[in-house]
N, C-alpha and C positions, 0 to 999 in steps of 0.2 A: 407278188410275182406268181403267176398262175402255172408254174411248173417247178420241178426240183432243179436247183442250180447245178447239182451234180451231173445232170444230163448234158451240161456243156462239155463234160469230159469224155463223152462216148462218141465213137465213130459209127457211121452208117456201114452196112455191109452189102452194098449194091453192085460193086465192081464186077464180081463174077457170079451174080445171082442166076440161078437156073432158069428163072422165068424169062430172062432176056432173050432166050432163043425161041420162045413161043410166038405165036401169031399176035398181031395187034388185037384181034377180036378176043383171043383168050386173055391177054393182059388186061383188057378192060373188065372182063368178068372177075379176074383175080383182084383188081383194084376195087371193084364194086364190093366184094366181100370184105376187104380191109376197111373200106369206108363205112360199111355197116357197123363194124365194131367201134370205129372212132366215134361215129355219131351216137352210139349207145353208151359208151363208157368214157369218152374223152372229148366231147364236143366243144368244151370251153378250155381245154388244155392247149396252151400255145405250142408246146413241143410236139404233141401228137398231130395237130392240124398241119404244122409246118413240115414235119417228117413225112406225112402222107403226100404232101405236094412234091417232095423230093422223089418219092417212089413213082409218082405220075410222070415227072420230068424224065427220069432215067428209063422207065419202061416204055414210054410212048414217044419221047423226043418231040420231033416236029409234028407227030400225029396227036399231040395232046389235045388239040382242038376237037378231035373226034370223041373225046371221053364224055360219057354221060353216066350219071349215077342213078341206078334203079333202086327204089326204096322198099321193094318187097322184102318181107321177112325171109331170111334164108331157109328157115324150117319149111315154109310153104313152097319154096322153090326146089327143095331137095327131093331125092327119090330114095331116101332111107339108107341106112348102114354107112360104114366109113368110106365105102367106095362111091359115095353120093356123087351125082353129076348134076350140078346146078346149071341146067341148060348149057352143058358143055364145060362146066367147071370141074376139071379133073382133080377133085380134092384128094382122093386116095394117093395119086401120084405125087402130089406136092403137099401132103398133109403136114409134115414136119416143117417144111419151108414156110408154109402159111402161118403155122403156130408161132414160129420164131419171129416172123415179121410182125404179126399181130401183137405179140407180147413186147417186142422192142418198141413199137410205136406207142403202145398204150400203157405198158406197165413194167418197164425195165427196172425201175427202182421200187416197185410196189407189189410184192409177192401176194398180198391179200387180194388186190385187184386182179392180179394174174390168175389167181385161183378161181375167181368168179368167171373170168373169160374162158378158162379151160372147162369149167362146169357148163358154160353155155354151149361150147363146142361139143361136149359130151352129149348134151341133150339132142344134138343133131345126129348122133352116131349110135351104132349098136353097142350094147353093153360089153361085148367081147373085146372091143377096142379100148375100153376105158383104162384098163391096167397099163397098157403101153403109153397112153396119154399121161397118166400120172407119173410113170417112170421118166418120161421125157421132161415133164415139168420139174421133177426133182433133180434131174441131171442138169437142167439149166440154172436152177436157183440154189440148189443145195449140194452140188458137186457129188451127187450120188452116182452109182454105177450107170454107165451108158447103156443104150439099147442098140439093137441091130437096125438095119435099113436106114442108116444115116449117110450112106455114101453120096447121095445126091446133094446133101447140104453140108458136106464137110467144111466148106468155106464159111458158111453162115455160123455153124456151131463154133468153129475156131474163133471167129471174130467176136461172137457173143462172150466166149470165155475170156478173151483178151480184154474186152470191155469191162467185164466183171472184176477181173484182177486189178485193172487200172483204177477203178472206182474205189476199191478196198485199200489201195496204197495210201500211205501217209502223204498229205499235201505239203509241198515245200513252196513257200511264198517268198518272192524276191521283190522288194520295193526299190524302184529306181528314182533318183532325184538329181537335180542339177540346177544351176543357174541357166539363163538363156544362152543359146548357141554353143552348148557344150557337145552337141551331137548325141543327145540322149535317145531321141527317136531312131536315129540311124543305128545306134548300138542295139536297141531292142529288136529292130528289124533284122539285124545280123544274127543275134542270138536265136531268134525264131526261125530265120532262114526264109522269111517271106515279108512282104510289105504289109504290115498291120497298123503302122502309125505314120502320120504325116511328118515330114521333115522340114517343112518351110517355117521360117521364123514367124511369119504373119498368120500362121494357121493354128496357133496354140489354142488349146481348149481349156476350159475351166473345170473339166470333169476328170475324175479318176478312171483310168482304163485298166480293166482286169483282163489279162490275156492268158487263157488256159491252154495247156497242151492236151491233145487227143492221143490215144494210144497207137493209131496207125493212120496212114494216109487214105482218106476216103473221097477226096476231091471236093469236099464241102468245107466252107468257112462259116462259122456261126457268129451271130451278133445279136445281143439283146440291148436295145436302147429304145424304150417306150414300147416297142413291139419286138417279137422274136423273129429272126430271119435265119433259117438253117441253110441257106444257099446264098450267102452274102458275097457279092463281087467286091473287087478292089475299091470301087467308088463307094459302096455301102460301108466298108470298113473304115474309110477315111473321112466319112461325113457324119457329123453328129445330128441326131434327130431334133429339130427345133421344137417339136411338140413335147419332148420329154423334160420334166421338171426335176428328175433325179440327177444327182451329181455323179452317178456311176454308170459306166458303160462296160458291158461284158462281151468278150469275144473269145473264140476258141478256134484252133486249127492244129494240124499236126506240126510239131516243131521239128525242123531239120537240124537236129543237134549233132555236134561232133562227138561230144561226150554224153553218152546216154545212161541215165539211171532209171530205176523203176518207179521212182517217186512221181506223183502227179506234180506238175509245175504250174505255178501262177505267177506271172510277172505283173506288177502294179506300176503303171506309168502315171506319174504325178505332174501337175503343171509346173512350169518354170517359176522360180520364186522371185525373180527380179524384173518381171514385166513392167515396163513403164506405162503401159496402157491398161493393164488389168491388175490392180493392186490386191484384188481378192484371191488371186492365184496363190500368193504366198501363204495366206491364211488356210486355204484348202489343203495345201501340201503339208503345212506344219500340223494341222489337225490330223491328217492321215498318219503322219509319223508318230504322233502321240497316241492315236486310238486304234489303228489297224493292227491286225495280227500278222506278223511277218517273221521270217527266219533270218533274212539277211537284207541289208541295204547296200545297193550299189550306187555310190556317189560318183558322178561323172564330172571331170574337170577338163576344160578346153586347154590343151597344151599350149596353144598360141596366145592364151590370155589368162594364164594361171596367176593366182595371188592377188586377184582384184579385191577391192573392199567388199563387194557383194558376196564373193565366195567366202572370204574370211569371216564375215558377219554370220553367214548362214552356217558355216562349219562350226562356229561357236555354239549355235543353237543345237546342231546335231550332237556335238560333244556332250552337252549338258542333258540331253534327253534320250540318247540311244545307247544301248548296251554296246560297249566297245568291241566285243567279240563278233558283233553282227556286221561290222563295217568292212566294205571292200571299196577301195578308191581306184577309179579308172582314169588314167591320164590319156585322153583321147585326141584324135586328129593329128597324130604324129607323122602321117603321110605328107603333111604340108610343110614339114621341116626341111630346111636346106642346109646340109652339112657342108662346110664347117661353120657357116654363119650361125646355125642353130645347133645346140648340143642336147641330145636326148638325155644323156646321163646327167647333165647339169640340171635339166628341167625336173627330172625325177628327184634329185637331191634337194632342189629348192622346194618342191612340194612337200617332201619329207620334213624339211626344216619348219615350214609353215605349220604342218600338223603337229610336230613336236612342241612348238611354241604354245599351241592351243591346249595340248595335254596328252596327245596320243604318243605312246612310247615306241611302239613297233607297228606302225600302220601297214596294212597290206596294200601295196601300190601296184597296179597292173597297167603297164604301158601298152597301148593298143592303137591300131588304126581300124576302127569299126567299118569304115568305108571300104577299105581294101578287103577286109574279111567278108563283107557283104557281096562284093563282086566275085570273090573266089567261090563263095557258096552258090551263087547263081551259075557259075561255070560248072561246078560240081554236079548240080542237078539239071543241067541242060537247059537252063533258062536263057533265052536270047538277050544279049546286051544290045542297047541301042548304039548308034555309031560313035557317039561321044564316050560312052562307057567302054566300048571295045578299045578305043584309042587309049583311054586312061588305064585300062587293065594292062595292056601291053607295056605302057610306060612304068606303071607301078610294080609290075612283075620284075622288070629289070632293076628298078630302084631298090627293091627289097632283097635282091640277090647280094647287094653290097653289105659287107659286115657291119658298117656303121648304122644301118637301118634294121639290123636283125634284132627285133625286140625280144625274142625268146631268151637271149643271153642275160636279160635283166630279171628273169624269173629264177627261182631256186632250181637246182639240179633235180631235186626230188619232185617238184611240180612238173617240170618238163618231162621227166621219165614216166611219171604216172599218166600224163596227158598222151604221150606217144603210145603207151601201152593200151590205154582205154579207147584210143581213136581207131575207128574202122576206116582204114586208109582207102583213098580213091585210087583208081587205076592210073590216073595221071599224076605222076610224081611232082610235077611243077605246081599243081594245085595244092597238094599236100605240103610242099615246101613253103608256099606262100601263106597258108593258114597257120603254120608254125611261126614263121618270121613276123607276121603282122600282129602277133600276140593273142589272137582270138582263141586259138586252141588252148593255150595255157589259162586264159581267162575263164573259159568254159569249165576247165578242170577245177579251178578254184571255186567257181560258183556252185558246181555240183558236189563239192566235198560236203559231206553231211547228208547228202541224198542217199537213198537206199539203192544198192546195186544188185 
């Protein structure tokens, strides 16, 4: 892997970048300077090359075709001192912005490399500016006292610091597993708040998917599968690279969590264990359970088809090989129940009896409709629903107003109170109410317990 995997946890800071207001001509000069340092220090680094592409896309947009890279040495193009003008390159005006961008692209996790880059920039500048450059470097990497003249890059510096704090946080890893058709991918998409996994039964993968959370929304999804893509679209996220021989895929995005902790999160999605077409899926998943490092396992059960031989057989394996304190059981797809023909309480009790027979004395069982939670999160974040989803949302909203479908009553009072306390409520009370009653809010609280707040 030709980059530090921890870089999957950082967000770009291009949204309010000061260069965006400059002319296309100037942006090209700025990008030329960035590319010079990428070519010199990180030409083979996948993160650096892909991050530079994101800068080009954001700064130039449809004008990207006009971009050309000039290979002249910056020193030869400069006119001396910190106020150098590289043929119109207002370095003094944007000196700290440029340094911030250059170090993010090339050396976010490599202080020694960053030192070399700073020394290279010093070589272009008058000595009287070196002290401030050193102070700025120490402010970025060592949390030392800030310097003046940072007003123009408050946004960049703030984002840099958020990235640094996020990287330093302890990672919390959650492994998800289930038999086929339990709604595992839908649950993951709901927890993330975005579509990062395929939900079709016939689209199962034999790979482990590691989904990382980024510290803030930057508009970019990352994916590493044979090659690194720091601007992955929905199709990219949902398609495996046929050229990759690795059984792992890494993706990252900003998680739209209801309960937010300060821990870095990683969700591991494993293949379904009872695929009739791919017998190797079970082996891959079992090996991951035995060998991967994780803090919790979320085992998803299809409420419409609980207690099958496949589930019970797999649960026996889980019982024999996993620390009992790590297990969270999710009874999913309860939106499909029809009361009084179906009983939610009876289904929970039946699952508990099955787990008791295997050996779990007090299993944590979370009744959930991940599908309803996913629709509610889309509404919360202003994501348009298609016509069918809109109809289903209205129907399910009415359905979950009925007490018999209120899944929150099956959680402990302590869990519910904590969840409501830690939840940053939406202005639409109906969305808040639905997220509580579909069980997703309480599930997030239980999953996040143990994470640092």
